[in-house]
N, CA, C, O and the ligand as a Tripos MOL2 file, in Angstrom:
@<TRIPOS>MOLECULE
protein
  317   315    80     0     0
PROTEIN
NO_CHARGES

@<TRIPOS>ATOM
      1 N          19.7240   -2.4750    0.5590 N.3       1 MET1
      2 CA         18.8410   -1.2990    0.5850 C.3       1 MET1
      3 C          18.2340   -0.9250   -0.7520 C.2       1 MET1
      4 O          19.0400   -0.8750   -1.6810 O.2       1 MET1
      5 N          17.0420   -0.6670   -1.0130 N.am      2 THR2
      6 CA         16.4270   -0.3450   -2.2400 C.3       2 THR2
      7 C          16.2810    1.2840   -2.2090 C.2       2 THR2
      8 O          16.4940    1.9440   -1.1930 O.2       2 THR2
      9 N          15.9000    1.8190   -3.4260 N.am      3 CYS3
     10 CA         15.5720    3.1970   -3.4300 C.3       3 CYS3
     11 C          14.3160    3.3640   -2.5590 C.2       3 CYS3
     12 O          14.2300    4.3420   -1.8170 O.2       3 CYS3
     13 N          13.4120    2.5130   -2.6200 N.am      4 ARG4
     14 CA         12.1320    2.7340   -1.7850 C.3       4 ARG4
     15 C          12.4790    2.7230   -0.3160 C.2       4 ARG4
     16 O          11.8530    3.4490    0.4570 O.2       4 ARG4
     17 N          13.3760    1.9910    0.0740 N.am      5 GLU5
     18 CA         13.6500    1.9170    1.4940 C.3       5 GLU5
     19 C          14.5010    3.1180    1.9130 C.2       5 GLU5
     20 O          14.4550    3.5870    3.0500 O.2       5 GLU5
     21 N          15.2760    3.5880    0.9410 N.am      6 PHE6
     22 CA         16.0680    4.8690    1.2170 C.3       6 PHE6
     23 C          15.0420    5.9250    1.4700 C.2       6 PHE6
     24 O          15.0830    6.6250    2.4810 O.2       6 PHE6
     25 N          14.0710    6.0470    0.5020 N.am      7 LEU7
     26 CA         13.1120    7.1320    0.5410 C.3       7 LEU7
     27 C          12.3590    7.1170    1.9380 C.2       7 LEU7
     28 O          12.1330    8.1330    2.5940 O.2       7 LEU7
     29 N          12.0120    5.8640    2.2940 N.am      8 ALA8
     30 CA         11.2510    5.7540    3.4830 C.3       8 ALA8
     31 C          12.0550    6.3340    4.7340 C.2       8 ALA8
     32 O          11.5020    6.8780    5.6890 O.2       8 ALA8
     33 N          13.3830    6.1550    4.6100 N.am      9 LEU9
     34 CA         14.2420    6.6540    5.6600 C.3       9 LEU9
     35 C          14.7070    8.0460    5.6300 C.2       9 LEU9
     36 O          15.2900    8.5660    6.5810 O.2       9 LEU9
     37 N          14.4510    8.6210    4.5620 N.am     10 LEU10
     38 CA         14.9910    9.9180    4.2430 C.3      10 LEU10
     39 C          14.7580   11.0160    5.2650 C.2      10 LEU10
     40 O          15.6240   11.8620    5.4870 O.2      10 LEU10
     41 N          13.5410   10.9990    5.9110 N.am     11 ASP11
     42 CA         13.2340   12.0460    6.7610 C.3      11 ASP11
     43 C          13.8550   11.8240    8.0950 C.2      11 ASP11
     44 O          14.1400   12.7940    8.7970 O.2      11 ASP11
     45 N          14.0920   10.5430    8.5060 N.am     12 ASP12
     46 CA         14.7480   10.2430    9.7270 C.3      12 ASP12
     47 C          16.3090   10.5850    9.4820 C.2      12 ASP12
     48 O          17.0430   11.0860   10.3350 O.2      12 ASP12
     49 N          16.6580   10.2560    8.2720 N.am     13 LEU13
     50 CA         18.2410   10.4370    8.0380 C.3      13 LEU13
     51 C          18.3880   12.0660    8.1350 C.2      13 LEU13
     52 O          19.4060   12.4760    8.6920 O.2      13 LEU13
     53 N          17.5160   12.9590    7.6730 N.am     14 ILE14
     54 CA         17.6730   14.2620    7.7700 C.3      14 ILE14
     55 C          17.6260   14.7160    9.2590 C.2      14 ILE14
     56 O          18.3920   15.5890    9.6710 O.2      14 ILE14
     57 N          16.8070   14.1680    9.9700 N.am     15 ASP15
     58 CA         16.5380   14.4020   11.3080 C.3      15 ASP15
     59 C          17.6100   13.7760   12.2040 C.2      15 ASP15
     60 O          17.6340   14.0610   13.4020 O.2      15 ASP15
     61 N          18.4960   12.9330   11.6640 N.am     16 GLU16
     62 CA         19.5270   12.1480   12.3830 C.3      16 GLU16
     63 C          19.0170   11.3210   13.3540 C.2      16 GLU16
     64 O          19.5780   11.2730   14.4480 O.2      16 GLU16
     65 N          17.9040   10.5740   13.0910 N.am     17 ASN17
     66 CA         17.3570    9.7530   14.0410 C.3      17 ASN17
     67 C          17.7470    8.3030   13.8110 C.2      17 ASN17
     68 O          17.1890    7.4340   14.4810 O.2      17 ASN17
     69 N          18.5400    8.0270   13.0330 N.am     18 LEU18
     70 CA         18.9870    6.6400   12.7630 C.3      18 LEU18
     71 C          20.1960    6.1180   13.5480 C.2      18 LEU18
     72 O          20.9580    6.8760   14.1490 O.2      18 LEU18
     73 N          20.3360    4.7740   13.5150 N.am     19 THR19
     74 CA         21.3900    4.1670   14.1160 C.3      19 THR19
     75 C          22.4980    4.1920   13.1760 C.2      19 THR19
     76 O          22.3210    4.3410   11.9670 O.2      19 THR19
     77 N          23.7460    4.0340   13.7680 N.am     20 ALA20
     78 CA         24.9600    4.0710   12.7420 C.3      20 ALA20
     79 C          24.9400    3.0020   11.7860 C.2      20 ALA20
     80 O          25.5590    3.0980   10.7260 O.2      20 ALA20
     81 N          24.2070    1.8980   12.1200 N.am     21 GLU21
     82 CA         24.2130    0.8290   11.3020 C.3      21 GLU21
     83 C          23.3510    1.0600    9.9920 C.2      21 GLU21
     84 O          23.7540    0.7210    8.8790 O.2      21 GLU21
     85 N          22.1640    1.6510   10.2160 N.am     22 THR22
     86 CA         21.3350    2.2080    9.2350 C.3      22 THR22
     87 C          21.9010    3.1310    8.4030 C.2      22 THR22
     88 O          21.7870    3.0670    7.1790 O.2      22 THR22
     89 N          22.5420    4.0420    9.0150 N.am     23 ARG23
     90 CA         23.2260    5.1530    8.2700 C.3      23 ARG23
     91 C          24.3730    4.6220    7.3650 C.2      23 ARG23
     92 O          24.6240    5.2060    6.3110 O.2      23 ARG23
     93 N          25.0600    3.5450    7.7470 N.am     24 ALA24
     94 CA         26.1440    2.9490    6.9730 C.3      24 ALA24
     95 C          25.2830    2.3170    5.8360 C.2      24 ALA24
     96 O          25.6700    2.5870    4.6990 O.2      24 ALA24
     97 N          24.2640    1.5820    5.9410 N.am     25 GLU25
     98 CA         23.5490    0.9550    4.7940 C.3      25 GLU25
     99 C          23.0960    1.9680    3.7240 C.2      25 GLU25
    100 O          23.1680    1.7170    2.5210 O.2      25 GLU25
    101 N          22.5890    3.2120    4.2640 N.am     26 ILE26
    102 CA         22.2180    4.2880    3.4700 C.3      26 ILE26
    103 C          23.3860    4.6990    2.6550 C.2      26 ILE26
    104 O          23.2620    4.8110    1.4350 O.2      26 ILE26
    105 N          24.5470    4.9380    3.2690 N.am     27 GLU27
    106 CA         25.6690    5.4350    2.6020 C.3      27 GLU27
    107 C          26.2000    4.4880    1.5440 C.2      27 GLU27
    108 O          26.7530    4.9310    0.5380 O.2      27 GLU27
    109 N          26.0530    3.3040    1.7390 N.am     28 GLN28
    110 CA         26.4130    2.2220    0.7590 C.3      28 GLN28
    111 C          25.4440    2.4990   -0.3330 C.2      28 GLN28
    112 O          25.9330    2.5090   -1.4620 O.2      28 GLN28
    113 N          24.1430    2.7300   -0.2260 N.am     29 HIS29
    114 CA         23.3130    2.8030   -1.3400 C.3      29 HIS29
    115 C          23.5590    4.1060   -2.0150 C.2      29 HIS29
    116 O          23.4460    4.1480   -3.2400 O.2      29 HIS29
    117 N          23.8820    5.1670   -1.3500 N.am     30 LEU30
    118 CA         24.1270    6.4920   -2.0560 C.3      30 LEU30
    119 C          25.3910    6.3220   -2.9970 C.2      30 LEU30
    120 O          25.4880    6.9440   -4.0550 O.2      30 LEU30
    121 N          26.3170    5.4710   -2.5560 N.am     31 HIS31
    122 CA         27.5280    5.2960   -3.4070 C.3      31 HIS31
    123 C          27.1620    4.5970   -4.6340 C.2      31 HIS31
    124 O          27.7890    4.8100   -5.6720 O.2      31 HIS31
    125 N          26.1520    3.7450   -4.5800 N.am     32 LYS32
    126 CA         25.6890    2.9700   -5.9130 C.3      32 LYS32
    127 C          24.7310    3.6800   -6.6970 C.2      32 LYS32
    128 O          24.5940    3.4770   -7.9040 O.2      32 LYS32
    129 N          24.0720    4.4970   -6.0520 N.am     33 CYS33
    130 CA         22.7770    5.1680   -6.6560 C.3      33 CYS33
    131 C          22.9900    6.7340   -6.6760 C.2      33 CYS33
    132 O          22.7510    7.4580   -5.7090 O.2      33 CYS33
    133 N          23.4380    7.1410   -7.8200 N.am     34 GLY34
    134 CA         23.6400    8.5940   -7.8600 C.3      34 GLY34
    135 C          22.2780    9.3120   -7.7520 C.2      34 GLY34
    136 O          22.2930   10.4320   -7.2420 O.2      34 GLY34
    137 N          21.1190    8.8080   -8.1650 N.am     35 HIS35
    138 CA         19.8360    9.4120   -8.1000 C.3      35 HIS35
    139 C          19.5050    9.6820   -6.7360 C.2      35 HIS35
    140 O          19.1170   10.7990   -6.3950 O.2      35 HIS35
    141 N          19.6480    8.6190   -5.8390 N.am     36 CYS36
    142 CA         19.3230    8.9340   -4.3390 C.3      36 CYS36
    143 C          20.3210    9.8470   -3.7520 C.2      36 CYS36
    144 O          19.9830   10.5600   -2.8070 O.2      36 CYS36
    145 N          21.4650    9.8900   -4.2010 N.am     37 GLU37
    146 CA         22.5370   10.8440   -3.7270 C.3      37 GLU37
    147 C          21.9640   12.1520   -3.9950 C.2      37 GLU37
    148 O          21.9200   12.9860   -3.0910 O.2      37 GLU37
    149 N          21.4770   12.4320   -5.2760 N.am     38 VAL38
    150 CA         21.0430   13.7450   -5.6200 C.3      38 VAL38
    151 C          19.8660   14.1040   -4.7190 C.2      38 VAL38
    152 O          19.7740   15.2200   -4.2080 O.2      38 VAL38
    153 N          19.0090   13.1820   -4.5430 N.am     39 ILE39
    154 CA         17.8200   13.4530   -3.8590 C.3      39 ILE39
    155 C          18.0360   13.7780   -2.3740 C.2      39 ILE39
    156 O          17.2990   14.5480   -1.7580 O.2      39 ILE39
    157 N          19.0970   13.1410   -1.8330 N.am     40 PHE40
    158 CA         19.4700   13.4480   -0.5510 C.3      40 PHE40
    159 C          20.0390   14.7440   -0.2910 C.2      40 PHE40
    160 O          19.6530   15.4410    0.6470 O.2      40 PHE40
    161 N          21.0060   15.1110   -1.1470 N.am     41 ASN41
    162 CA         21.5610   16.4230   -1.2060 C.3      41 ASN41
    163 C          20.5600   17.4910   -1.4520 C.2      41 ASN41
    164 O          20.6190   18.5260   -0.7870 O.2      41 ASN41
    165 N          19.6810   17.3270   -2.3220 N.am     42 THR42
    166 CA         18.6250   18.3350   -2.7660 C.3      42 THR42
    167 C          17.6710   18.5310   -1.5200 C.2      42 THR42
    168 O          17.2540   19.6360   -1.1750 O.2      42 THR42
    169 N          17.3920   17.4260   -0.9270 N.am     43 THR43
    170 CA         16.4010   17.2890    0.1830 C.3      43 THR43
    171 C          16.9480   18.0690    1.4630 C.2      43 THR43
    172 O          16.2310   18.7960    2.1510 O.2      43 THR43
    173 N          18.3010   17.8320    1.7010 N.am     44 ARG44
    174 CA         18.9460   18.2300    2.7250 C.3      44 ARG44
    175 C          18.9980   19.9040    2.7420 C.2      44 ARG44
    176 O          18.6570   20.6460    3.6630 O.2      44 ARG44
    177 N          19.5390   20.2630    1.4170 N.am     45 LYS45
    178 CA         19.6640   21.6620    1.2340 C.3      45 LYS45
    179 C          18.1500   22.4590    1.4460 C.2      45 LYS45
    180 O          17.9770   23.5290    2.0300 O.2      45 LYS45
    181 N          17.3010   21.7540    0.9070 N.am     46 THR46
    182 CA         15.9040   22.5070    0.9250 C.3      46 THR46
    183 C          15.4780   22.6940    2.3320 C.2      46 THR46
    184 O          14.9660   23.7330    2.7480 O.2      46 THR46
    185 N          15.7190   21.6030    3.0680 N.am     47 ILE47
    186 CA         15.2580   21.7800    4.4850 C.3      47 ILE47
    187 C          16.2200   22.6370    5.4330 C.2      47 ILE47
    188 O          15.8270   23.1140    6.4980 O.2      47 ILE47
    189 N          17.5040   22.7830    4.9460 N.am     48 GLU48
    190 CA         18.4450   23.7500    5.5340 C.3      48 GLU48
    191 C          17.7210   25.2500    5.2810 C.2      48 GLU48
    192 O          17.6110   26.1080    6.1570 O.2      48 GLU48
    193 N          17.3230   25.3560    4.1030 N.am     49 ILE49
    194 CA         16.6630   26.6600    3.7750 C.3      49 ILE49
    195 C          15.4270   26.9000    4.4780 C.2      49 ILE49
    196 O          15.1550   28.0410    4.8490 O.2      49 ILE49
    197 N          14.6680   25.9460    4.6910 N.am     50 TYR50
    198 CA         13.3780   26.0800    5.3560 C.3      50 TYR50
    199 C          13.7700   26.3430    6.8540 C.2      50 TYR50
    200 O          13.1820   27.1960    7.5200 O.2      50 TYR50
    201 N          14.6540   25.6740    7.2880 N.am     51 ARG51
    202 CA         15.0090   25.8340    8.8180 C.3      51 ARG51
    203 C          15.5220   27.2950    9.0930 C.2      51 ARG51
    204 O          15.2110   27.9720   10.0720 O.2      51 ARG51
    205 N          16.3320   27.6570    8.1030 N.am     52 SER52
    206 CA         16.9060   28.9870    8.2330 C.3      52 SER52
    207 C          15.8750   30.0600    8.2030 C.2      52 SER52
    208 O          16.1040   31.1630    8.6980 O.2      52 SER52
    209 N          14.7300   29.7580    7.6250 N.am     53 HIS53
    210 CA         13.3850   30.6730    7.7540 C.3      53 HIS53
    211 C          12.6550   30.2340    8.8700 C.2      53 HIS53
    212 O          11.6020   30.8300    9.0950 O.2      53 HIS53
    213 N          13.0000   29.2880    9.6410 N.am     54 GLU54
    214 CA         12.2850   28.9200   10.8020 C.3      54 GLU54
    215 C          10.8670   28.2550   10.4640 C.2      54 GLU54
    216 O           9.8500   28.2680   11.1560 O.2      54 GLU54
    217 N          11.0570   27.7300    9.3420 N.am     55 LEU55
    218 CA          9.7670   26.8580    8.7500 C.3      55 LEU55
    219 C          10.2400   25.4210    8.8340 C.2      55 LEU55
    220 O          11.0660   25.0010    8.0240 O.2      55 LEU55
    221 N           9.7790   24.7170    9.7150 N.am     56 TYR56
    222 CA         10.2760   23.3130   10.1620 C.3      56 TYR56
    223 C           9.5500   22.1300    9.1590 C.2      56 TYR56
    224 O          10.1210   21.0620    8.9420 O.2      56 TYR56
    225 N           8.5150   22.3900    8.7070 N.am     57 GLU57
    226 CA          7.8750   21.4080    7.7260 C.3      57 GLU57
    227 C           7.9650   21.7140    6.3540 C.2      57 GLU57
    228 O           7.5920   22.8150    5.9490 O.2      57 GLU57
    229 N           8.4900   20.7260    5.4810 N.am     58 LEU58
    230 CA          8.2980   20.8010    4.1370 C.3      58 LEU58
    231 C           6.8780   20.6210    3.6900 C.2      58 LEU58
    232 O           6.1900   19.6900    4.1070 O.2      58 LEU58
    233 N           6.4220   21.5630    2.7940 N.am     59 PRO59
    234 CA          5.1530   21.2990    2.2400 C.3      59 PRO59
    235 C           5.0120   19.9710    1.6040 C.2      59 PRO59
    236 O           5.8730   19.5450    0.8340 O.2      59 PRO59
    237 N           3.8410   19.2440    1.9390 N.am     60 PRO60
    238 CA          3.6600   17.8230    1.4480 C.3      60 PRO60
    239 C           3.9100   17.6950   -0.1270 C.2      60 PRO60
    240 O           4.4830   16.7420   -0.6550 O.2      60 PRO60
    241 N           3.4270   18.7230   -0.7390 N.am     61 ALA61
    242 CA          3.4800   18.7250   -2.1890 C.3      61 ALA61
    243 C           5.0600   18.6790   -2.7790 C.2      61 ALA61
    244 O           5.3650   18.1430   -3.8440 O.2      61 ALA61
    245 N           5.9260   19.3000   -1.9350 N.am     62 VAL62
    246 CA          7.2880   19.3050   -2.3330 C.3      62 VAL62
    247 C           7.8320   17.8430   -2.0580 C.2      62 VAL62
    248 O           8.5120   17.3100   -2.9350 O.2      62 VAL62
    249 N           7.5910   17.2460   -1.0080 N.am     63 ASN63
    250 CA          7.9220   15.9730   -0.6870 C.3      63 ASN63
    251 C           7.5720   15.0050   -1.5650 C.2      63 ASN63
    252 O           8.3810   14.1170   -1.8350 O.2      63 ASN63
    253 N           6.2430   15.0420   -2.1670 N.am     64 GLU64
    254 CA          5.8500   14.1460   -2.9840 C.3      64 GLU64
    255 C           6.3410   14.2020   -4.3970 C.2      64 GLU64
    256 O           6.4130   13.2190   -5.1350 O.2      64 GLU64
    257 N           6.6840   15.4720   -4.7300 N.am     65 ARG65
    258 CA          7.4080   15.7530   -6.1110 C.3      65 ARG65
    259 C           8.7500   15.2440   -6.1950 C.2      65 ARG65
    260 O           9.2010   14.8390   -7.2670 O.2      65 ARG65
    261 N           9.5460   15.2400   -4.9180 N.am     66 LEU66
    262 CA         10.8360   14.8070   -4.8330 C.3      66 LEU66
    263 C          10.7490   13.2380   -4.9460 C.2      66 LEU66
    264 O          11.5100   12.6250   -5.6950 O.2      66 LEU66
    265 N           9.8520   12.6450   -4.2240 N.am     67 HIS67
    266 CA          9.7200   11.1780   -4.1820 C.3      67 HIS67
    267 C           9.3480   10.7020   -5.4980 C.2      67 HIS67
    268 O          10.0360    9.7970   -5.9720 O.2      67 HIS67
    269 N           8.3900   11.1500   -6.1600 N.am     68 ALA68
    270 CA          7.9820   10.7640   -7.4960 C.3      68 ALA68
    271 C           9.0970   10.9330   -8.5370 C.2      68 ALA68
    272 O           9.1960   10.1740   -9.5010 O.2      68 ALA68
    273 N           9.9070   11.9280   -8.3110 N.am     69 ALA69
    274 CA         10.8790   12.2140   -9.4330 C.3      69 ALA69
    275 C          11.9380   11.0440   -9.1240 C.2      69 ALA69
    276 O          12.2430   10.3300  -10.0800 O.2      69 ALA69
    277 N          12.4760   10.8050   -7.9820 N.am     70 ILE70
    278 CA         13.3670    9.8670   -7.7100 C.3      70 ILE70
    279 C          13.0420    8.3900   -8.1520 C.2      70 ILE70
    280 O          13.8480    7.6230   -8.6770 O.2      70 ILE70
    281 N          11.7170    8.1200   -7.8510 N.am     71 MET71
    282 CA         11.3150    6.8540   -8.1060 C.3      71 MET71
    283 C          11.1380    6.6010   -9.5290 C.2      71 MET71
    284 O          11.3020    5.4650   -9.9730 O.2      71 MET71
    285 N          10.7920    7.6520  -10.3280 N.am     72 ALA72
    286 CA         10.7020    7.5500  -11.9030 C.3      72 ALA72
    287 C          12.0640    7.3310  -12.4400 C.2      72 ALA72
    288 O          12.2440    6.5550  -13.3780 O.2      72 ALA72
    289 N          13.0530    8.0040  -11.8650 N.am     73 ARG73
    290 CA         14.4480    7.9960  -12.3500 C.3      73 ARG73
    291 C          14.9660    6.5010  -12.0860 C.2      73 ARG73
    292 O          15.4970    5.8490  -12.9860 O.2      73 ARG73
    293 N          14.7850    6.0320  -10.8630 N.am     74 CYS74
    294 CA         15.4420    4.8450  -10.4530 C.3      74 CYS74
    295 C          14.7440    3.5900  -11.3020 C.2      74 CYS74
    296 O          15.4230    2.6210  -11.6440 O.2      74 CYS74
    297 N          13.5150    3.6860  -11.5680 N.am     75 LYS75
    298 CA         12.8020    2.7730  -12.3850 C.3      75 LYS75
    299 C          13.4910    2.5220  -13.6930 C.2      75 LYS75
    300 O          13.8640    1.4400  -14.1450 O.2      75 LYS75
    301 N          13.6010    3.8380  -14.2710 N.am     76 ALA76
    302 CA         14.1930    4.0970  -15.7190 C.3      76 ALA76
    303 C          15.6090    3.3210  -15.7170 C.2      76 ALA76
    304 O          15.9700    2.5970  -16.6450 O.2      76 ALA76
    305 N          16.2870    3.5430  -14.6670 N.am     77 LYS77
    306 CA         17.6950    3.2740  -14.6490 C.3      77 LYS77
    307 C          17.8600    1.6600  -14.4710 C.2      77 LYS77
    308 O          18.8100    1.0710  -14.9870 O.2      77 LYS77
    309 N          16.8880    1.0050  -13.7200 N.am     78 HIS78
    310 CA         17.1900   -0.3790  -13.3880 C.3      78 HIS78
    311 C          16.4290   -1.2180  -14.3010 C.2      78 HIS78
    312 O          16.7180   -2.4140  -14.2830 O.2      78 HIS78
    313 N          15.4530   -0.8070  -15.1500 N.am     79 SER79
    314 CA         14.6080   -1.5080  -15.9940 C.3      79 SER79
    315 C          15.3480   -1.8250  -17.3830 C.2      79 SER79
    316 O          14.7590   -2.4440  -18.2690 O.2      79 SER79
    317 ZN         18.4110    4.6290   -5.1730 Zn       80 ZN80
@<TRIPOS>BOND
     1     1     2 1
     2     2     3 1
     3     3     4 2
     4     3     5 am
     5     5     6 1
     6     6     7 1
     7     7     8 2
     8     7     9 am
     9     9    10 1
    10    10    11 1
    11    11    12 2
    12    11    13 am
    13    13    14 1
    14    14    15 1
    15    15    16 2
    16    15    17 am
    17    17    18 1
    18    18    19 1
    19    19    20 2
    20    19    21 am
    21    21    22 1
    22    22    23 1
    23    23    24 2
    24    23    25 am
    25    25    26 1
    26    26    27 1
    27    27    28 2
    28    27    29 am
    29    29    30 1
    30    30    31 1
    31    31    32 2
    32    31    33 am
    33    33    34 1
    34    34    35 1
    35    35    36 2
    36    35    37 am
    37    37    38 1
    38    38    39 1
    39    39    40 2
    40    39    41 am
    41    41    42 1
    42    42    43 1
    43    43    44 2
    44    43    45 am
    45    45    46 1
    46    46    47 1
    47    47    48 2
    48    47    49 am
    49    49    50 1
    50    50    51 1
    51    51    52 2
    52    51    53 am
    53    53    54 1
    54    54    55 1
    55    55    56 2
    56    55    57 am
    57    57    58 1
    58    58    59 1
    59    59    60 2
    60    59    61 am
    61    61    62 1
    62    62    63 1
    63    63    64 2
    64    63    65 am
    65    65    66 1
    66    66    67 1
    67    67    68 2
    68    67    69 am
    69    69    70 1
    70    70    71 1
    71    71    72 2
    72    71    73 am
    73    73    74 1
    74    74    75 1
    75    75    76 2
    76    75    77 am
    77    77    78 1
    78    78    79 1
    79    79    80 2
    80    79    81 am
    81    81    82 1
    82    82    83 1
    83    83    84 2
    84    83    85 am
    85    85    86 1
    86    86    87 1
    87    87    88 2
    88    87    89 am
    89    89    90 1
    90    90    91 1
    91    91    92 2
    92    91    93 am
    93    93    94 1
    94    94    95 1
    95    95    96 2
    96    95    97 am
    97    97    98 1
    98    98    99 1
    99    99   100 2
   100    99   101 am
   101   101   102 1
   102   102   103 1
   103   103   104 2
   104   103   105 am
   105   105   106 1
   106   106   107 1
   107   107   108 2
   108   107   109 am
   109   109   110 1
   110   110   111 1
   111   111   112 2
   112   111   113 am
   113   113   114 1
   114   114   115 1
   115   115   116 2
   116   115   117 am
   117   117   118 1
   118   118   119 1
   119   119   120 2
   120   119   121 am
   121   121   122 1
   122   122   123 1
   123   123   124 2
   124   123   125 am
   125   125   126 1
   126   126   127 1
   127   127   128 2
   128   127   129 am
   129   129   130 1
   130   130   131 1
   131   131   132 2
   132   131   133 am
   133   133   134 1
   134   134   135 1
   135   135   136 2
   136   135   137 am
   137   137   138 1
   138   138   139 1
   139   139   140 2
   140   139   141 am
   141   141   142 1
   142   142   143 1
   143   143   144 2
   144   143   145 am
   145   145   146 1
   146   146   147 1
   147   147   148 2
   148   147   149 am
   149   149   150 1
   150   150   151 1
   151   151   152 2
   152   151   153 am
   153   153   154 1
   154   154   155 1
   155   155   156 2
   156   155   157 am
   157   157   158 1
   158   158   159 1
   159   159   160 2
   160   159   161 am
   161   161   162 1
   162   162   163 1
   163   163   164 2
   164   163   165 am
   165   165   166 1
   166   166   167 1
   167   167   168 2
   168   167   169 am
   169   169   170 1
   170   170   171 1
   171   171   172 2
   172   171   173 am
   173   173   174 1
   174   174   175 1
   175   175   176 2
   176   175   177 am
   177   177   178 1
   178   178   179 1
   179   179   180 2
   180   179   181 am
   181   181   182 1
   182   182   183 1
   183   183   184 2
   184   183   185 am
   185   185   186 1
   186   186   187 1
   187   187   188 2
   188   187   189 am
   189   189   190 1
   190   190   191 1
   191   191   192 2
   192   191   193 am
   193   193   194 1
   194   194   195 1
   195   195   196 2
   196   195   197 am
   197   197   198 1
   198   198   199 1
   199   199   200 2
   200   199   201 am
   201   201   202 1
   202   202   203 1
   203   203   204 2
   204   203   205 am
   205   205   206 1
   206   206   207 1
   207   207   208 2
   208   207   209 am
   209   209   210 1
   210   210   211 1
   211   211   212 2
   212   211   213 am
   213   213   214 1
   214   214   215 1
   215   215   216 2
   216   215   217 am
   217   217   218 1
   218   218   219 1
   219   219   220 2
   220   219   221 am
   221   221   222 1
   222   222   223 1
   223   223   224 2
   224   223   225 am
   225   225   226 1
   226   226   227 1
   227   227   228 2
   228   227   229 am
   229   229   230 1
   230   230   231 1
   231   231   232 2
   232   231   233 am
   233   233   234 1
   234   234   235 1
   235   235   236 2
   236   235   237 am
   237   237   238 1
   238   238   239 1
   239   239   240 2
   240   239   241 am
   241   241   242 1
   242   242   243 1
   243   243   244 2
   244   243   245 am
   245   245   246 1
   246   246   247 1
   247   247   248 2
   248   247   249 am
   249   249   250 1
   250   250   251 1
   251   251   252 2
   252   251   253 am
   253   253   254 1
   254   254   255 1
   255   255   256 2
   256   255   257 am
   257   257   258 1
   258   258   259 1
   259   259   260 2
   260   259   261 am
   261   261   262 1
   262   262   263 1
   263   263   264 2
   264   263   265 am
   265   265   266 1
   266   266   267 1
   267   267   268 2
   268   267   269 am
   269   269   270 1
   270   270   271 1
   271   271   272 2
   272   271   273 am
   273   273   274 1
   274   274   275 1
   275   275   276 2
   276   275   277 am
   277   277   278 1
   278   278   279 1
   279   279   280 2
   280   279   281 am
   281   281   282 1
   282   282   283 1
   283   283   284 2
   284   283   285 am
   285   285   286 1
   286   286   287 1
   287   287   288 2
   288   287   289 am
   289   289   290 1
   290   290   291 1
   291   291   292 2
   292   291   293 am
   293   293   294 1
   294   294   295 1
   295   295   296 2
   296   295   297 am
   297   297   298 1
   298   298   299 1
   299   299   300 2
   300   299   301 am
   301   301   302 1
   302   302   303 1
   303   303   304 2
   304   303   305 am
   305   305   306 1
   306   306   307 1
   307   307   308 2
   308   307   309 am
   309   309   310 1
   310   310   311 1
   311   311   312 2
   312   311   313 am
   313   313   314 1
   314   314   315 1
   315   315   316 2
@<TRIPOS>SUBSTRUCTURE
     1 MET1         2 RESIDUE 1 A MET
     2 THR2         6 RESIDUE 1 A THR
     3 CYS3        10 RESIDUE 1 A CYS
     4 ARG4        14 RESIDUE 1 A ARG
     5 GLU5        18 RESIDUE 1 A GLU
     6 PHE6        22 RESIDUE 1 A PHE
     7 LEU7        26 RESIDUE 1 A LEU
     8 ALA8        30 RESIDUE 1 A ALA
     9 LEU9        34 RESIDUE 1 A LEU
    10 LEU10       38 RESIDUE 1 A LEU
    11 ASP11       42 RESIDUE 1 A ASP
    12 ASP12       46 RESIDUE 1 A ASP
    13 LEU13       50 RESIDUE 1 A LEU
    14 ILE14       54 RESIDUE 1 A ILE
    15 ASP15       58 RESIDUE 1 A ASP
    16 GLU16       62 RESIDUE 1 A GLU
    17 ASN17       66 RESIDUE 1 A ASN
    18 LEU18       70 RESIDUE 1 A LEU
    19 THR19       74 RESIDUE 1 A THR
    20 ALA20       78 RESIDUE 1 A ALA
    21 GLU21       82 RESIDUE 1 A GLU
    22 THR22       86 RESIDUE 1 A THR
    23 ARG23       90 RESIDUE 1 A ARG
    24 ALA24       94 RESIDUE 1 A ALA
    25 GLU25       98 RESIDUE 1 A GLU
    26 ILE26      102 RESIDUE 1 A ILE
    27 GLU27      106 RESIDUE 1 A GLU
    28 GLN28      110 RESIDUE 1 A GLN
    29 HIS29      114 RESIDUE 1 A HIS
    30 LEU30      118 RESIDUE 1 A LEU
    31 HIS31      122 RESIDUE 1 A HIS
    32 LYS32      126 RESIDUE 1 A LYS
    33 CYS33      130 RESIDUE 1 A CYS
    34 GLY34      134 RESIDUE 1 A GLY
    35 HIS35      138 RESIDUE 1 A HIS
    36 CYS36      142 RESIDUE 1 A CYS
    37 GLU37      146 RESIDUE 1 A GLU
    38 VAL38      150 RESIDUE 1 A VAL
    39 ILE39      154 RESIDUE 1 A ILE
    40 PHE40      158 RESIDUE 1 A PHE
    41 ASN41      162 RESIDUE 1 A ASN
    42 THR42      166 RESIDUE 1 A THR
    43 THR43      170 RESIDUE 1 A THR
    44 ARG44      174 RESIDUE 1 A ARG
    45 LYS45      178 RESIDUE 1 A LYS
    46 THR46      182 RESIDUE 1 A THR
    47 ILE47      186 RESIDUE 1 A ILE
    48 GLU48      190 RESIDUE 1 A GLU
    49 ILE49      194 RESIDUE 1 A ILE
    50 TYR50      198 RESIDUE 1 A TYR
    51 ARG51      202 RESIDUE 1 A ARG
    52 SER52      206 RESIDUE 1 A SER
    53 HIS53      210 RESIDUE 1 A HIS
    54 GLU54      214 RESIDUE 1 A GLU
    55 LEU55      218 RESIDUE 1 A LEU
    56 TYR56      222 RESIDUE 1 A TYR
    57 GLU57      226 RESIDUE 1 A GLU
    58 LEU58      230 RESIDUE 1 A LEU
    59 PRO59      234 RESIDUE 1 A PRO
    60 PRO60      238 RESIDUE 1 A PRO
    61 ALA61      242 RESIDUE 1 A ALA
    62 VAL62      246 RESIDUE 1 A VAL
    63 ASN63      250 RESIDUE 1 A ASN
    64 GLU64      254 RESIDUE 1 A GLU
    65 ARG65      258 RESIDUE 1 A ARG
    66 LEU66      262 RESIDUE 1 A LEU
    67 HIS67      266 RESIDUE 1 A HIS
    68 ALA68      270 RESIDUE 1 A ALA
    69 ALA69      274 RESIDUE 1 A ALA
    70 ILE70      278 RESIDUE 1 A ILE
    71 MET71      282 RESIDUE 1 A MET
    72 ALA72      286 RESIDUE 1 A ALA
    73 ARG73      290 RESIDUE 1 A ARG
    74 CYS74      294 RESIDUE 1 A CYS
    75 LYS75      298 RESIDUE 1 A LYS
    76 ALA76      302 RESIDUE 1 A ALA
    77 LYS77      306 RESIDUE 1 A LYS
    78 HIS78      310 RESIDUE 1 A HIS
    79 SER79      314 RESIDUE 1 A SER
    80 ZN80       317 GROUP 0 **** ****
């Protein structure tokens, strides 16, 4: 699993729409990639806050900022 694949699955992961197999692959990636782990924890917390206010959609700008930040960090780390 790459950072890009992780990001593509992030929404489904939060919504718990993934198979056990895919979740295991994601967990493996999170062990190796601290940046994606941070983005997962941050996103999950953000969504919990939104849900507690009964707002179910993350504003697209927030999602885009999170994705851009993690991709920039992963690129810097791996290059
Ligand atoms: Zn990653």
